[in-house]
C-alpha positions in Angstrom: 20.3 18.3 8.6 18.6 15.3 7.2 15.8 13.7 9.3 17.6 10.4 8.5 20.8 11.5 10.3 20.9 8.7 12.9 20.7 6.0 10.3 22.2 7.8 7.3 25.3 5.7 7.0 23.2 2.5 7.2 21.0 3.9 4.5 24.0 4.7 2.2 25.3 1.2 2.8 22.0 -0.5 2.0 21.9 -2.9 -1.0 18.2 -3.8 -0.9 15.6 -1.3 0.3 12.0 -2.3 1.0 9.1 0.1 1.5 6.0 -1.0 3.4 3.4 1.6 2.6 -0.2 2.4 3.8 -3.0 4.8 3.4 -1.0 7.7 4.8 1.1 8.2 1.7 -1.9 8.2 -0.5 -3.8 10.6 1.8 -1.2 13.2 0.7 -2.6 12.8 -2.8 -6.2 13.4 -1.6 -7.3 9.8 -1.1 -9.1 9.4 2.2 -7.7 6.9 4.8 -9.9 4.4 6.4 -9.2 4.9 10.1 -8.1 8.5 10.6 -10.1 11.5 11.9 -11.7 11.8 8.5 -11.4 8.1 7.6 -13.9 6.3 5.4 -15.1 4.0 8.2 -16.2 6.9 10.3 -19.0 7.6 7.8 -19.6 4.1 6.4 -20.2 0.7 7.8 -17.4 -1.6 6.7 -19.5 -4.6 7.2 -22.0 -3.3 4.6 -19.5 -2.4 2.0 -16.3 -4.4 2.4 -17.2 -8.0 3.1 -18.2 -10.9 0.8 -21.4 -11.1 2.7 -22.2 -7.5 2.0 -21.6 -8.0 -1.7 -23.8 -11.1 -1.8 -26.6 -9.3 0.0 -26.4 -6.0 -1.9 -24.0 -6.2 -4.9 -25.3 -3.0 -6.5 -24.6 -0.9 -3.4 -21.1 -2.3 -2.9 -20.2 -1.9 -6.6 -21.4 1.7 -6.7 -19.4 2.6 -3.6 -16.2 1.1 -5.1 -17.0 2.9 -8.4 -17.1 6.2 -6.5 -13.8 5.5 -4.7 -12.3 4.5 -8.1 -13.2 7.9 -9.6 -11.5 9.6 -6.8 -8.4 7.4 -7.0 -8.1 7.8 -10.8 -8.3 11.6 -10.5 -5.5 11.7 -7.9 -1.9 12.1 -8.8 1.2 10.6 -7.2 2.8 13.0 -4.7 6.5 13.6 -4.0 6.6 10.7 -1.6 5.6 8.3 -4.4 8.0 10.0 -6.8 10.9 9.6 -4.3 10.3 5.9 -3.9 10.3 5.5 -7.7 13.4 7.7 -8.1 15.3 5.6 -5.5 15.4 2.7 -8.0 18.1 4.6 -9.9 20.5 4.2 -6.9 19.6 0.9 -5.2 17.4 -2.2 -5.5 13.9 -1.2 -4.3 10.7 -3.2 -3.6 7.4 -1.8 -2.5 5.0 -3.8 -0.4 1.8 -1.7 -0.3 -1.5 -2.1 1.5 -2.9 0.5 -0.9 -5.2 -0.5 -3.7 -4.8 2.7 -5.8 -1.9 2.0 -8.1 -0.2 5.3 -7.4 3.2 3.7 -6.8 3.1 2.2 -10.3 1.9 5.5 -11.8 4.8 7.2 -10.2 7.2 4.8 -11.9 8.0 2.1 -9.3 8.7 -1.1 -11.1 8.5 -3.7 -8.3 5.3 -3.3 -6.4 3.5 -6.0 -4.6 -0.2 -5.1 -3.8 -1.0 -6.9 -0.6 -4.7 -6.0 -0.6 -5.3 -6.1 -4.3 -6.3 -3.3 -6.7 -9.4 -1.2 -6.9 -8.8 -0.8 -10.7 -9.1 -4.5 -11.3 -12.1 -6.8 -11.2 -12.2 -10.5 -10.8 -14.8 -13.3 -11.0 -16.5 -14.6 -7.8 -16.2 -18.1 -9.2 -13.5 -18.6 -11.8 -10.0 -17.3 -12.2 -10.9 -14.5 -14.6 -9.5 -11.0 -13.7 -8.9 -7.8 -15.7 -8.4 -4.1 -15.3 -11.7 -2.4 -15.1 -12.4 -0.9 -18.6 -14.0 2.5 -18.9 -17.8 2.3 -19.4 -18.2 -0.8 -17.3 -21.9 -1.0 -16.1 -22.9 0.8 -12.9 -24.0 -2.5 -11.4 -21.8 -5.7 -11.1 -21.3 -7.1 -14.6 -21.2 -10.8 -15.3 -18.2 -12.9 -16.1 -18.2 -15.1 -19.2 -18.9 -18.0 -16.9 -22.1 -16.3 -15.7 -21.0 -15.3 -12.2 -20.7 -11.8 -10.9 -17.5 -9.8 -11.1 -16.3 -8.1 -8.0 -13.6 -5.5 -7.1 -10.2 -7.3 -6.9 -9.5 -6.2 -3.4 -9.1 -8.1 -0.1 -12.2 -7.6 2.0 -12.6 -8.0 5.8 -12.7 -11.7 6.7 -10.7 -12.7 3.6 -7.1 -13.9 3.7 -4.4 -12.5 1.6 -3.6 -14.7 -1.4 -1.0 -17.2 -0.2 1.4 -16.6 -3.1 1.3 -12.8 -2.5 1.9 -13.2 1.2 4.8 -15.7 0.7 6.4 -13.3 -1.7 6.0 -10.4 0.6 7.6 -12.3 3.5 10.5 -13.4 1.3 11.1 -9.8 0.1 11.0 -8.5 3.8 13.4 -11.2 4.8 15.9 -10.3 2.1 16.2 -6.5 2.7 18.8 -4.7 4.8 16.9 -1.4 5.0 13.1 -1.1 5.4 11.0 2.1 5.4 7.5 1.8 6.9 5.7 4.8 5.4 2.2 6.1 6.1 0.8 3.0 7.8 -0.6 2.6 11.3 0.6 -1.0 11.4 -2.7 -2.0 12.9 -3.7 -4.4 10.0 -2.6 -8.0 10.1 -0.8 -9.7 8.6 0.9 -6.7 6.9 2.1 -5.5 10.3 4.3 -8.6 10.6 6.6 -7.5 7.7 8.7 -5.1 9.7 9.3 -7.7 12.4 10.3 -10.2 9.7 12.8 -7.7 8.4 14.2 -7.0 11.8 14.7 -10.6 12.6 17.0 -10.8 9.6 19.1 -7.7 10.6 17.4 -4.9 8.6 17.4 -1.3 9.7 13.8 -0.2 10.3 12.6 3.4 9.7 9.1 4.6 10.4 7.6 7.6 8.7 4.3 8.7 10.2 3.0 11.9 11.8 1.7 9.7 14.7 3.2 6.9 16.7 2.2 3.4 15.9 2.1 0.2 18.0 5.5 -0.7 16.6 7.3 2.6 17.0 9.4 1.2 19.8 10.7 -1.5 17.4 12.1 1.0 14.9 15.7 2.2 14.6 14.3 5.6 13.7 10.8 7.1 13.8 10.3 10.3 11.7 7.2 12.3 12.7 6.6 13.9 9.3 4.6 13.3 6.1 6.0 11.0 3.5 6.0 13.7 0.8 8.1 16.0 3.0 10.9 13.7 3.9 11.2 10.8 1.4 12.9 13.0 -1.1 15.7 13.5 1.5 16.3 9.7 1.5 16.9 9.9 -2.3 19.4 12.7 -1.7 21.2 10.5 0.8 21.6 7.7 -1.8 22.7 10.2 -4.4 25.5 11.4 -2.2 27.0 7.9 -2.0 27.4 7.6 -5.7 
């Protein structure tokens, strides 16, 4: 019996599905989370590695730490959870709002992905609007932009706000869905944790997939205590059966 049984009919009737994804889905590809038992912040001080102040004080250290993370991310592969999200596009309109910076949804084949917290495989200028994917062979210390300022990882650091255009688009997408799957996120990071509430206000069915309860579990129509890679393929099967 499908783990989605209680909301299966609503899933099959859905016309626009939105996924809100977090570090848990990428952890299943071997990428460490930030807050879990083996999370990155248990061994590293976020204030020394993930703030604009840290970068200004010690840009080499921050750049090297992100370069190490980037190596790990680029060697990782999308897992069955990522693949299922991409496969679902064959049956229904799908958008992905991800807190992850690893690009695994795109590599799995998802075509509509909004990166709320940026991308670790891009760099941008600290002064001007220049941004690009990080080419192989980029120096081991922060390179300079053509304008003369340092380049930094194109991610949202602690103390920084999400780009307004990204957040506005995310809220619009959440408002327009009728079925939302919140997968692999603790829903502890603001403002991303507002997206399920926005969807619920507009009548969407909410499904949470996470081995552990979250602060918003009580708001969900269904909470599935499994890993994303184990149960998301079942959701694809549910949509296949309606065609």
